[in-house]
C-alpha positions in Angstrom: -9.2 -50.4 9.2 -12.3 -51.6 7.4 -15.5 -49.9 8.2 -16.5 -46.2 8.6 -14.4 -45.1 11.7 -12.9 -41.7 11.6 -9.6 -43.4 11.2 -10.6 -44.9 7.9 -11.6 -41.3 6.8 -8.4 -39.6 8.3 -7.0 -37.6 5.2 -3.4 -39.0 5.9 -4.2 -42.4 5.9 -5.9 -42.2 2.8 -3.0 -40.5 1.1 -0.7 -43.2 2.8 -2.6 -45.8 1.1 -2.2 -44.3 -2.4 -4.9 -41.9 -3.4 -4.1 -38.5 -4.9 -2.9 -36.3 -1.9 -4.3 -33.4 -4.2 -7.7 -34.2 -4.3 -10.6 -35.9 -2.3 -7.9 -37.7 -0.2 -6.9 -34.4 1.5 -10.2 -33.6 2.2 -12.3 -33.6 5.6 -15.5 -32.3 7.0 -13.6 -29.6 8.5 -11.9 -28.7 5.5 -15.5 -29.0 3.9 -16.8 -26.8 6.7 -14.3 -23.8 5.8 -15.5 -20.6 4.1 -13.2 -18.0 2.5 -12.6 -15.0 4.1 -13.6 -12.8 1.2 -17.2 -14.4 0.7 -19.2 -12.3 2.8 -17.5 -9.0 1.7 -20.0 -6.5 0.8 -17.6 -5.0 -1.8 -14.1 -5.5 -3.8 -12.1 -2.5 -4.5 -8.8 -2.8 -6.8 -5.8 -1.4 -5.4 -2.0 -1.4 -5.8 0.5 -2.5 -3.0 2.1 0.3 -1.4 5.4 -1.2 -0.4 8.0 -1.3 -3.1 8.2 -0.1 -6.6 6.7 -3.1 -8.6 3.2 -2.0 -8.2 1.6 -5.4 -7.6 -2.2 -5.5 -8.0 -4.5 -6.1 -5.0 -8.1 -6.8 -4.2 -9.4 -5.1 -1.2 -12.4 -6.9 0.2 -14.8 -4.6 2.5 -17.5 -5.6 5.1 -19.5 -3.1 7.0 -17.5 -0.2 5.8 -14.2 -2.0 7.2 -11.3 -3.7 5.4 -11.7 -7.4 6.0 -9.1 -8.7 3.6 -6.5 -8.1 0.9 -5.2 -10.3 -1.6 -3.4 -10.7 -4.8 -5.3 -9.3 -7.8 -4.9 -12.2 -10.3 -5.9 -9.7 -13.2 -3.0 -7.7 -12.3 -0.4 -8.0 -15.4 2.2 -7.1 -13.0 1.8 -9.6 -10.3 -0.8 -12.0 -11.5 -2.4 -12.7 -8.0 0.9 -13.0 -6.1 2.2 -10.7 -3.3 5.5 -11.0 -1.3 5.3 -11.0 2.4 5.1 -7.4 3.0 2.3 -6.9 0.4 0.4 -10.2 2.0 0.4 -8.1 5.3 -0.6 -4.5 3.8 -4.4 -5.0 5.6 -2.4 -3.9 8.9 -1.7 -0.5 7.2 -5.3 0.2 7.6 -6.4 -2.1 10.4 -3.8 -2.1 13.0 -4.8 -0.5 16.1 -1.4 1.3 16.5 -1.7 3.1 13.1 -1.7 7.0 13.4 -5.0 8.2 11.8 -4.3 12.0 12.9 -1.9 14.3 12.3 0.9 15.0 15.0 3.2 17.7 14.9 6.2 18.4 17.0 7.6 21.9 17.2 11.1 23.0 16.5 13.0 21.9 19.6 9.8 20.5 21.1 10.0 17.3 23.1 6.5 16.5 22.7 4.0 15.8 19.8 0.7 17.7 19.7 -2.2 16.9 17.5 -3.3 19.0 14.6 -6.4 19.0 12.5 -5.9 18.0 8.8 -6.7 21.8 7.8 -4.2 23.4 10.1 -1.6 20.9 9.0 -2.0 21.6 5.2 -1.9 25.4 5.7 1.5 24.9 7.5 3.0 22.9 4.5 1.7 25.2 2.4 3.2 28.2 3.9 6.5 26.8 4.1 6.7 25.4 0.5 5.7 29.1 -0.3 8.4 30.7 1.8 11.1 28.1 0.9 10.3 28.8 -2.6 10.7 32.5 -2.0 13.9 32.2 0.0 15.8 29.9 -2.2 14.6 31.3 -5.4 17.5 31.9 -8.4 16.6 33.7 -11.1 19.9 33.6 -12.5 23.3 31.0 -12.0 26.8 32.1 -13.6 25.0 34.8 -15.6 22.3 32.5 -17.1 18.6 32.6 -16.5 17.9 29.1 -14.8 14.6 30.2 -12.8 14.8 27.5 -10.1 15.1 26.6 -6.7 16.9 24.0 -5.0 15.6 24.3 -2.0 12.3 22.2 -2.9 12.7 18.5 -4.1 10.1 15.9 -5.1 10.1 12.1 -4.5 7.2 9.9 -5.6 6.1 6.6 -4.4 5.7 3.3 -6.1 2.0 3.6 -5.4 1.6 6.5 -7.8 -0.1 6.0 -11.2 1.0 7.9 -14.2 -1.5 10.2 -14.0 -0.5 11.2 -10.1 3.2 11.2 -11.3 2.2 13.9 -14.2 0.6 16.1 -11.7 3.2 15.9 -9.3 5.7 16.7 -11.9 3.6 19.7 -12.9 3.6 21.2 -9.8 7.1 20.6 -9.0 8.0 22.3 -12.3 5.7 25.0 -11.6 7.2 25.6 -8.2 10.8 25.7 -10.2 12.0 22.7 -8.5 14.7 20.8 -10.7 14.9 17.9 -8.2 12.1 15.6 -9.0 12.7 11.8 -8.5 10.4 8.8 -8.2 11.1 5.7 -5.9 10.4 3.3 -9.1 13.8 4.8 -10.8 16.0 4.6 -8.0 
């Protein structure tokens, strides 16, 4: 085992001989040649994990206009750089080839999906919200003034910040909806 052969430099052998397995004994030429996936990123954006209601911080690395890596944000007071398995795999939300990037609509009683442009889809949603509010509006209930609709409800998600939740609550209140909830409270 004496000499400078590859066997004597093998990290496992060095660790078995008693060297600390957490430092140089665990290193090899291959390990030294590895580079972090984030090293060549053009920029880094702070974000929040889109899955559960915890709101773990994420760092989104971008290279050439494309997401190259997503990792936990060590500066996040919530997660301190840690992500669960779903959060660790969230890069797939924006890079998976099966991700839908166009609006798909299936007409009532239809069997096929059709593509719509975003403007058309937003107009359809606005028309339906206004129609539902008009058709389900209650000015009074059992002799009391209520000014409400039970035909519209809102459910916020875990990735909404306080400002977004505030605006959504204001919108639903202005529409007369009283069934407003947030995933973080459920």
